[in-house]
KOLMARVO-761900 format. One record per residue (C-alpha): x, y, z; residue in three letters. Coordinates in steps of 0.5 Angstrom, whole numbers, padded with zeros to 4 digits, always signed. Layout:
XYZALA ...
! end
This chain:
-0022+0054-0045MET -0016+0049-0046SER -0016+0042-0043LEU -0011+0044-0038PRO -0014+0050-0036GLU -0021+0046-0035GLU -0018+0044-0028LYS -0017+0051-0026ASN -0025+0052-0026ALA -0025+0049-0019THR -0020+0050-0014PRO -0015+0045-0011ASP -0018+0040-0005ALA -0015+0044+0001THR -0019+0051-0002ALA -0025+0047-0004LEU -0026+0044+0003VAL -0025+0051+0006GLU -0030+0054+0001ALA -0035+0049+0003TYR -0034+0050+0010ARG -0035+0058+0010THR -0041+0057+0005GLY -0038+0060-0001ARG -0038+0053-0005ALA -0044+0048-0005ASP -0042+0040-0006PRO -0048+0039-0010VAL -0046+0044-0015ALA -0039+0042-0015VAL -0040+0035-0017ILE -0045+0037-0022ALA -0040+0041-0026ALA -0035+0035-0025HIS -0040+0031-0028ILE -0042+0036-0034GLU -0034+0036-0035ARG -0033+0029-0036ILE -0039+0028-0040ASP -0036+0033-0045ARG -0029+0032-0044LEU -0028+0024-0043ASN -0030+0022-0050PRO -0024+0025-0053ALA -0019+0023-0047LEU -0022+0017-0045ASN -0019+0018-0038ALA -0025+0014-0034TYR -0026+0007-0035SER -0032+0007-0031SER -0037+0012-0027ARG -0040+0012-0021ALA -0048+0013-0021GLY -0048+0016-0014ASP -0044+0022-0014ALA -0050+0027-0013LEU -0053+0023-0008GLU -0046+0023-0004MET -0046+0031-0006ALA -0053+0032-0003ARG -0051+0028+0004ALA -0044+0032+0004ALA -0048+0039+0003ARG -0053+0037+0009ASN -0047+0035+0013ARG -0043+0042+0012TYR -0050+0045+0014ALA -0050+0042+0020ASP -0043+0043+0022GLY -0041+0036+0022THR -0037+0034+0016PRO -0035+0027+0015ALA -0027+0029+0015GLY -0022+0033+0011PRO -0024+0031+0004LEU -0032+0032+0005ASP -0035+0033-0002GLY -0028+0033-0006VAL -0029+0030-0013PRO -0024+0024-0014ILE -0022+0019-0019ILE -0019+0012-0017ILE -0014+0008-0021LYS -0018+0002-0024ASP -0013-0003-0021ASN -0016-0001-0014LEU -0022-0004-0011VAL -0028+0001-0010SER -0035-0001-0008ALA -0040-0001-0013GLY -0035-0001-0019LEU -0031-0006-0022PRO -0023-0006-0021ALA -0022-0008-0028ALA -0015-0007-0029TRP -0016-0006-0036GLY -0018-0014-0036ASN -0025-0016-0039ALA -0026-0021-0034GLU -0025-0017-0028LEU -0029-0011-0032ALA -0035-0016-0031ARG -0034-0017-0023ARG -0037-0011-0018VAL -0034-0011-0011PRO -0038-0009-0005THR -0032-0007-0001HIS -0027-0001-0001ASP -0019-0004+0000GLU -0016+0000+0005LEU -0013+0006+0002PRO -0020+0007-0002VAL -0024+0006+0005ALA -0019+0012+0008ALA -0021+0017+0003LEU -0029+0015+0003SER -0029+0015+0011LYS -0026+0022+0010ALA -0032+0024+0006GLY -0028+0024-0001GLY -0033+0023-0007ILE -0031+0018-0012VAL -0033+0020-0019LEU -0030+0013-0022GLY -0024+0009-0024LYS -0018+0012-0028GLY -0016+0007-0034ASN -0010+0003-0034THR -0006-0001-0038PRO -0008-0008-0037GLU -0005-0011-0030PHE -0001-0004-0030ALA +0006-0006-0032VAL +0007-0001-0038GLU +0009+0006-0038GLY +0003+0008-0043TYR -0005+0007-0042THR -0008+0003-0047CYS -0012-0004-0046ASN -0016-0008-0051LYS -0022-0007-0046THR -0023+0001-0045PHE -0018+0003-0051GLY -0013+0009-0051ILE -0012+0014-0046THR -0010+0021-0048ARG -0006+0027-0045ASN -0010+0033-0044PRO -0004+0038-0046PHE -0004+0034-0053ASP -0009+0029-0054PRO -0005+0026-0060ALA +0000+0024-0054LEU +0000+0019-0048THR -0001+0022-0041PRO +0004+0016-0039GLY +0002+0010-0035GLY +0000+0006-0031SER -0004+0012-0028SER -0006+0015-0034GLY -0013+0015-0033GLY -0012+0019-0026VAL -0007+0024-0029VAL -0011+0025-0035ALA -0018+0027-0031ALA -0014+0031-0026VAL -0010+0035-0031ALA -0017+0037-0035SER -0021+0038-0029GLY -0025+0032-0029MET -0023+0031-0022ALA -0020+0035-0017VAL -0015+0029-0014ALA -0014+0022-0015GLY -0011+0016-0012LEU -0006+0012-0016GLY -0001+0006-0015THR +0007+0006-0017ASP +0010+0000-0018GLY +0016+0002-0023GLY +0014+0010-0023GLY +0007+0010-0025SER +0005+0016-0021ILE +0011+0020-0022ARG +0012+0019-0029ARG +0005+0021-0031PRO +0004+0026-0026ALA +0011+0029-0030GLY +0007+0029-0036TYR +0001+0033-0034THR +0004+0038-0030GLY +0001+0035-0023LEU +0004+0033-0016TRP +0005+0026-0015GLY +0007+0022-0009LEU +0010+0015-0009LYS +0010+0013-0001PRO +0015+0008+0001GLY +0014+0001+0002ILE +0009+0000+0009GLY +0007+0008+0009THR +0000+0007+0006VAL -0003+0000+0009ARG -0006-0004+0003ARG -0011-0010+0004GLY -0017-0012+0001GLY -0014-0011-0006GLY -0012-0015-0013LEU -0006-0019-0013PRO +0000-0016-0013GLN +0005-0018-0019VAL +0011-0013-0018LEU +0013-0016-0011LEU +0012-0011-0006ASP +0014-0005-0010PHE +0007-0002-0012GLU +0005+0003-0007THR -0001+0007-0007VAL -0001+0015-0007GLY -0004+0021-0009PRO -0004+0025-0015ILE -0006+0032-0014THR -0006+0040-0017ARG -0002+0042-0011SER +0004+0040-0006ALA -0001+0042+0000ARG -0006+0037-0003ASP -0001+0032-0003LEU +0000+0033+0005ALA -0007+0033+0006LEU -0008+0026+0002PHE -0002+0023+0005LEU -0005+0025+0012SER -0012+0022+0011VAL -0009+0015+0008LEU -0004+0014+0014THR -0008+0017+0019GLY -0002+0021+0021ASN -0002+0029+0020PRO +0005+0029+0022GLY +0009+0035+0019ARG +0016+0037+0018THR +0019+0044+0018GLU +0023+0046+0012PRO +0030+0046+0013ARG +0036+0046+0008PRO +0038+0040+0005LEU +0044+0036+0002ARG +0041+0034-0004ILE +0045+0029-0009LEU +0043+0031-0017SER +0043+0026-0022VAL +0041+0029-0029PRO +0043+0022-0032VAL +0044+0015-0031ILE +0050+0012-0034ASP +0050+0012-0041ASP +0042+0012-0042SER +0040+0018-0046PRO +0035+0024-0044CYS +0032+0029-0048ASP +0035+0035-0048PRO +0029+0039-0046ALA +0029+0035-0040ILE +0036+0036-0038ARG +0035+0044-0039SER +0029+0043-0034ALA +0033+0039-0029PHE +0038+0045-0029SER +0033+0050-0028GLU +0030+0045-0022SER +0037+0045-0019VAL +0037+0053-0019ALA +0031+0053-0016ARG +0033+0049-0010LEU +0039+0052-0009GLN +0035+0059-0009GLY +0031+0056-0003LEU +0037+0055+0001GLY +0039+0047-0001HIS +0046+0045-0002SER +0046+0041-0009VAL +0051+0037-0011THR +0051+0034-0018GLU +0054+0027-0019GLY +0053+0020-0021PRO +0047+0015-0018LEU +0052+0011-0013PRO +0049+0005-0015LEU +0050-0001-0020ASP +0043-0002-0023LEU +0045-0007-0028GLY +0043-0013-0023PRO +0036-0010-0022LEU +0035-0009-0029ASN +0037-0016-0031ASP +0031-0019-0027VAL +0026-0013-0028TRP +0022-0016-0033ALA +0022-0023-0030GLN +0019-0021-0024MET +0013-0018-0028ALA +0013-0025-0032GLU +0013-0029-0025ILE +0008-0024-0022GLY +0003-0025-0028LEU +0004-0033-0028ALA +0002-0033-0021HIS -0004-0029-0022LEU -0006-0034-0028GLY -0005-0039-0023TRP -0010-0036-0018ARG -0015-0034-0023ASP -0015-0037-0029PRO -0021-0033-0032PRO -0017-0027-0032VAL -0011-0029-0035LEU -0015-0033-0041ALA -0019-0026-0042ALA -0012-0022-0042ALA -0009-0020-0049ALA -0004-0025-0052GLN +0002-0021-0050LYS +0001-0022-0042TYR -0001-0029-0043ARG +0006-0030-0047ASP +0009-0026-0041MET +0006-0031-0036ALA +0008-0037-0040GLY +0015-0035-0039ARG +0014-0033-0032GLY +0011-0040-0031ALA +0018-0043-0033GLU +0022-0039-0029VAL +0026-0043-0023SER +0025-0042-0016ALA +0033-0041-0016VAL +0032-0035-0021THR +0027-0032-0017LEU +0031-0033-0010TYR +0037-0029-0014GLU +0032-0024-0016ALA +0030-0023-0009LEU +0037-0023-0006THR +0039-0017-0011ARG +0033-0013-0009VAL +0035-0014-0001PHE +0042-0012-0003ALA +0039-0006-0007LEU +0035-0004+0000ARG +0041-0005+0004GLU +0046-0001-0001SER +0041+0005+0000VAL +0041+0005+0007ARG +0043+0012+0010GLY +0042+0015+0002LEU +0050+0016+0002TRP +0050+0022+0007GLY +0045+0026+0003TYR +0038+0028+0005ASP +0035+0027-0002ALA +0036+0025-0009VAL +0034+0030-0015LEU +0032+0026-0022MET +0028+0027-0027PRO +0021+0023-0027THR +0023+0021-0034ALA +0028+0021-0040ALA +0023+0022-0045ALA +0017+0027-0047LEU +0010+0024-0048PRO +0010+0020-0055TRP +0004+0018-0059PRO -0001+0015-0055ALA -0002+0009-0059GLU +0005+0007-0058ASP +0008+0003-0052VAL +0014+0007-0051PHE +0018+0012-0055PRO +0023+0008-0060ALA +0028+0014-0059GLN +0031+0019-0054ILE +0035+0024-0056ASP +0036+0020-0063HIS +0039+0014-0059GLN +0035+0008-0060SER +0032+0005-0053VAL +0028-0001-0051GLY +0021-0001-0047PRO +0024+0002-0041ARG +0029+0007-0044GLY +0024+0013-0042HIS +0023+0010-0035ALA +0031+0009-0032VAL +0030+0014-0027TYR +0024+0011-0023THR +0024+0003-0022GLY +0030+0003-0017TRP +0026+0007-0012VAL +0021+0002-0012ASN +0025-0004-0011ALA +0029+0000-0006ALA +0023+0002-0002GLY +0024+0009-0002LEU +0019+0015-0002PRO +0019+0019-0009GLY +0015+0026-0010LEU +0014+0028-0017ALA +0013+0036-0018PHE +0012+0040-0024PRO +0019+0043-0027ALA +0018+0047-0034ASP +0014+0047-0040LEU +0017+0044-0047SER +0013+0047-0053ASP +0007+0047-0048GLY +0008+0040-0045LEU +0010+0039-0038PRO +0016+0036-0035ILE +0017+0033-0028GLY +0022+0032-0023MET +0023+0028-0017GLN +0026+0028-0010LEU +0027+0021-0007VAL +0029+0021+0000ALA +0030+0015+0006GLY +0025+0010+0008ARG +0020+0014+0013GLY +0022+0021+0010ASP +0015+0023+0006GLU +0014+0029+0011ASN +0021+0031+0009LEU +0019+0031+0002LEU +0013+0034+0003LEU +0016+0040+0007SER +0021+0041+0000VAL +0015+0041-0004ALA +0011+0046+0000ALA +0017+0051-0001THR +0017+0049-0009LEU +0009+0051-0009ASP +0009+0057-0005ALA 
! end
């Protein structure tokens, strides 16, 4: 059985919960099978940075609740993985950092608590680059995470550990964060579904400090569109649903003169045809935004965030890799006026996307490059053109800065490697995106 086929050994969360309810599946057997799979596959993929020791105990409790007809909630007994920058009781929230790896919190932050209250069983934490500010997954504390479709390649980042686990069957679903594309791009690289909620949709609280202003939101990574809807309803406490309807969609295959891999452009055209076949009106055009002002300050915002983190918690920064200490050093030298100008540009961007230019959604690739060697921070070339650290990530960061929801869905394969697309909607329109996703996954 290939690594990607391993995930099919267990159904998606929606089907699994129904199987528990009807007695066709046993939570203890399912969790035991996942533990066996982690033992067998994680040494090669390095998806997990730490593992929970109470998963079987939690599974036995879930089995008893189902036997009594009193499941804890809509995720009771579902094996999940939590990104290692989210706080989960009894496990380090290491964030790829050696100092944080020594600290073990005793509480769940709000999104994790919501999944736990619904009965989700945390199997462990998903590896992430240190401070989750890069698009691959490696750190000096836990090492390199690899792509189940080709372990020589990256699963992307920064939710690389989560997607590697879900795509290889080491978890049924996962909880990630997305501050610049960190759910959507990795989901695209591993054939999964991922939702970056808009700012404020999923409540935060009790977690680690933020280093990307309010750009980072918490969202699910799943094997199916219906599981995205299930997890979002748990995370928000709102089972809201939007009936599918024909949408006006702006399709943006490229951004300005930034290169995009030909295989991704081909898959994009096929995705346009799929959406048109579902009755949507799809119009190709440029993104009606000038991203230059945002791009000019993007790197500085992460540097300022790391400087603030180091000021608040010096031992964490002291334990960090040198490149992050250097970033924090540069951030500490940025003036308040420069920070205020960056905020002004972000606020202007948020105002400019109000109404989404008369469209219901925007269609774009999740990434401009196919997965690259796992050891490399970013691909140096795309379509024979040299690119910088965020050349592969041109389609995602603006969505975070604008505060909009974005949903990643599997498009096509290129030489056996998945390609992802994303739909972006207006503030508060997560359920609209989920309604389209349901038809794409039908």
